[in-house]
VOPA-757749 format. One record per residue (C-alpha): residue number from 1; x negated, z negated, y. Coordinates in steps of 0.001 Angstrom, whole numbers, plus 500000, padded with zeros to 6 digits. Example, Ala and Ser with C-alpha at 12.3 -4.5 7.8 and 13.67 -1.06 7.14 Angstrom:
2
REC / 1 / 487700 / 492200 / 495500;
REC / 2 / 486330 / 492860 / 498940;
This chain:
183
REC / 1 / 478900 / 497339 / 491667;
REC / 2 / 478978 / 500030 / 494326;
REC / 3 / 479305 / 499288 / 498035;
REC / 4 / 482808 / 500822 / 498171;
REC / 5 / 483937 / 498624 / 495260;
REC / 6 / 482449 / 495568 / 496991;
REC / 7 / 484395 / 496444 / 500160;
REC / 8 / 487571 / 496873 / 498115;
REC / 9 / 487055 / 493481 / 496462;
REC / 10 / 486512 / 491925 / 499881;
REC / 11 / 489880 / 493368 / 500955;
REC / 12 / 491506 / 491759 / 497918;
REC / 13 / 489877 / 488436 / 498829;
REC / 14 / 491115 / 488728 / 502428;
REC / 15 / 494732 / 488783 / 501218;
REC / 16 / 494970 / 485010 / 500548;
REC / 17 / 493422 / 484391 / 503973;
REC / 18 / 496084 / 486617 / 505505;
REC / 19 / 498793 / 484708 / 503621;
REC / 20 / 497488 / 481386 / 504906;
REC / 21 / 497319 / 482616 / 508509;
REC / 22 / 500798 / 484138 / 508408;
REC / 23 / 502342 / 481037 / 506843;
REC / 24 / 500638 / 478975 / 509534;
REC / 25 / 502079 / 481452 / 512104;
REC / 26 / 498629 / 482228 / 513464;
REC / 27 / 499530 / 485811 / 514263;
REC / 28 / 496474 / 486728 / 516334;
REC / 29 / 494118 / 485607 / 513580;
REC / 30 / 496311 / 487278 / 510930;
REC / 31 / 496177 / 490480 / 512948;
REC / 32 / 492369 / 490235 / 513091;
REC / 33 / 492153 / 489735 / 509307;
REC / 34 / 494533 / 492634 / 508704;
REC / 35 / 492440 / 494794 / 511034;
REC / 36 / 489211 / 493857 / 509211;
REC / 37 / 490903 / 494665 / 505897;
REC / 38 / 491922 / 498042 / 507329;
REC / 39 / 488356 / 498736 / 508433;
REC / 40 / 487056 / 497934 / 504943;
REC / 41 / 489659 / 500335 / 503546;
REC / 42 / 488406 / 503129 / 505770;
REC / 43 / 484761 / 502312 / 505122;
REC / 44 / 485020 / 502177 / 501343;
REC / 45 / 486508 / 505668 / 501219;
REC / 46 / 484018 / 507055 / 503718;
REC / 47 / 481000 / 505571 / 501935;
REC / 48 / 482308 / 506688 / 498534;
REC / 49 / 482605 / 510282 / 499764;
REC / 50 / 479416 / 510459 / 501853;
REC / 51 / 477132 / 508782 / 499340;
REC / 52 / 478841 / 510049 / 496176;
REC / 53 / 479776 / 506532 / 495062;
REC / 54 / 483249 / 507341 / 493763;
REC / 55 / 484022 / 505450 / 490574;
REC / 56 / 486852 / 505077 / 488093;
REC / 57 / 487012 / 501372 / 488943;
REC / 58 / 487341 / 502223 / 492624;
REC / 59 / 490092 / 504744 / 491879;
REC / 60 / 492159 / 501884 / 490432;
REC / 61 / 491022 / 498998 / 492649;
REC / 62 / 491453 / 500717 / 496022;
REC / 63 / 495191 / 501469 / 495748;
REC / 64 / 495709 / 498070 / 494104;
REC / 65 / 494025 / 496351 / 497054;
REC / 66 / 496139 / 498374 / 499491;
REC / 67 / 499359 / 497532 / 497643;
REC / 68 / 498467 / 493851 / 497424;
REC / 69 / 497767 / 493649 / 501154;
REC / 70 / 500829 / 495648 / 502221;
REC / 71 / 503305 / 494064 / 499800;
REC / 72 / 502122 / 490591 / 500807;
REC / 73 / 502376 / 491500 / 504484;
REC / 74 / 505879 / 492986 / 504168;
REC / 75 / 507125 / 489998 / 502186;
REC / 76 / 505779 / 487422 / 504623;
REC / 77 / 506701 / 489336 / 507775;
REC / 78 / 510295 / 489556 / 506529;
REC / 79 / 510241 / 485870 / 505621;
REC / 80 / 509019 / 485110 / 509164;
REC / 81 / 511820 / 487342 / 510581;
REC / 82 / 509343 / 489744 / 512158;
REC / 83 / 510658 / 492728 / 510208;
REC / 84 / 514098 / 493235 / 508650;
REC / 85 / 514597 / 492120 / 505050;
REC / 86 / 515987 / 495519 / 504074;
REC / 87 / 512726 / 497172 / 505115;
REC / 88 / 510645 / 494732 / 503080;
REC / 89 / 512900 / 495307 / 500070;
REC / 90 / 512504 / 499100 / 500353;
REC / 91 / 508717 / 498971 / 500803;
REC / 92 / 508131 / 496407 / 498054;
REC / 93 / 510528 / 498136 / 495648;
REC / 94 / 508713 / 501437 / 496111;
REC / 95 / 505366 / 499870 / 495300;
REC / 96 / 506805 / 497952 / 492342;
REC / 97 / 508277 / 501197 / 491008;
REC / 98 / 504920 / 502969 / 491342;
REC / 99 / 503127 / 500105 / 489593;
REC / 100 / 505717 / 500004 / 486810;
REC / 101 / 505409 / 503769 / 486389;
REC / 102 / 501618 / 503565 / 486140;
REC / 103 / 501874 / 500745 / 483605;
REC / 104 / 504381 / 502763 / 481568;
REC / 105 / 502062 / 505768 / 481496;
REC / 106 / 499109 / 503563 / 480552;
REC / 107 / 501190 / 501896 / 477814;
REC / 108 / 501843 / 505332 / 476342;
REC / 109 / 498121 / 506111 / 476679;
REC / 110 / 498757 / 508893 / 479150;
REC / 111 / 495771 / 509427 / 481404;
REC / 112 / 496609 / 509899 / 485049;
REC / 113 / 494293 / 511207 / 487732;
REC / 114 / 495148 / 509011 / 490714;
REC / 115 / 495528 / 511193 / 493784;
REC / 116 / 497825 / 510168 / 496619;
REC / 117 / 500211 / 512862 / 497825;
REC / 118 / 500632 / 513672 / 501525;
REC / 119 / 503998 / 511898 / 501710;
REC / 120 / 502355 / 508760 / 500318;
REC / 121 / 499613 / 508892 / 502930;
REC / 122 / 502249 / 509184 / 505665;
REC / 123 / 504158 / 506284 / 504111;
REC / 124 / 501025 / 504144 / 504151;
REC / 125 / 500353 / 505111 / 507771;
REC / 126 / 503844 / 504055 / 508871;
REC / 127 / 503707 / 500889 / 506778;
REC / 128 / 500413 / 499982 / 508448;
REC / 129 / 501849 / 500703 / 511893;
REC / 130 / 504865 / 498527 / 511070;
REC / 131 / 502683 / 495628 / 509960;
REC / 132 / 500433 / 495998 / 513013;
REC / 133 / 503416 / 496137 / 515374;
REC / 134 / 504996 / 493071 / 513772;
REC / 135 / 501804 / 491011 / 513757;
REC / 136 / 500848 / 492267 / 517192;
REC / 137 / 504209 / 491281 / 518667;
REC / 138 / 502625 / 487983 / 519715;
REC / 139 / 500296 / 489986 / 521962;
REC / 140 / 502440 / 492967 / 522992;
REC / 141 / 506209 / 493141 / 522675;
REC / 142 / 507375 / 496719 / 522298;
REC / 143 / 510846 / 497897 / 523355;
REC / 144 / 513501 / 497341 / 520669;
REC / 145 / 514003 / 501088 / 520168;
REC / 146 / 510307 / 501465 / 519218;
REC / 147 / 510656 / 498822 / 516496;
REC / 148 / 513900 / 500462 / 515349;
REC / 149 / 512263 / 503882 / 515138;
REC / 150 / 509252 / 502437 / 513341;
REC / 151 / 511380 / 500515 / 510830;
REC / 152 / 513667 / 503467 / 510065;
REC / 153 / 510795 / 505939 / 509793;
REC / 154 / 508847 / 503609 / 507514;
REC / 155 / 511916 / 503144 / 505319;
REC / 156 / 512573 / 506891 / 505161;
REC / 157 / 508984 / 507731 / 504205;
REC / 158 / 508981 / 504914 / 501642;
REC / 159 / 512149 / 506214 / 499982;
REC / 160 / 511079 / 509871 / 500012;
REC / 161 / 507574 / 509167 / 498693;
REC / 162 / 509010 / 506795 / 496074;
REC / 163 / 511296 / 509565 / 494836;
REC / 164 / 508396 / 512013 / 494891;
REC / 165 / 506252 / 509668 / 492771;
REC / 166 / 509160 / 509107 / 490398;
REC / 167 / 509490 / 512875 / 489903;
REC / 168 / 505727 / 513237 / 489387;
REC / 169 / 505671 / 510374 / 486884;
REC / 170 / 508624 / 511716 / 484924;
REC / 171 / 507043 / 515178 / 484882;
REC / 172 / 503775 / 513763 / 483531;
REC / 173 / 505643 / 511738 / 480920;
REC / 174 / 507797 / 514672 / 479814;
REC / 175 / 504766 / 516969 / 479736;
REC / 176 / 502963 / 514497 / 477494;
REC / 177 / 505982 / 514174 / 475195;
REC / 178 / 506456 / 517933 / 474840;
REC / 179 / 502727 / 518466 / 474358;
REC / 180 / 502775 / 515984 / 471476;
REC / 181 / 505759 / 517699 / 469863;
REC / 182 / 508386 / 515128 / 470806;
REC / 183 / 511785 / 516294 / 472043;
């Protein structure tokens, strides 16, 4: 067990704590837990690169931990009326589509080198900002137009990166089929 994998597992274990705090409407504490989870996300990648502790397990666990934390946050923040339902549906649907695509490729025994694309990194950035703004609204209330911009931008990046991943997945699948002599 490498240090980055331990940090990733700790992020997974923080998700139920976040759920409990959000359901109890303890936004300041939820924000602190989300922040700590974000720090562990940054640290695991930094340590993996600096100390050459990248692993196959980490390549799968890290995005899974991120998705678990973000999907849970979007679902609960919409349920608490802190973000619009349509935004949660877009963000969660994108991640479900990516997960389903990965499972489909794995089912067909197609190996995939997991590398996030730039659009995905921007999507994650805006999703994180959205979650932070929503949870932080108990501390600082931003003008309505800021939330509107943030919500629309997050939705746009989610849709565009979802389409990009769909195209990549279909290309990988078709390449595998044609390489194996299937029409």
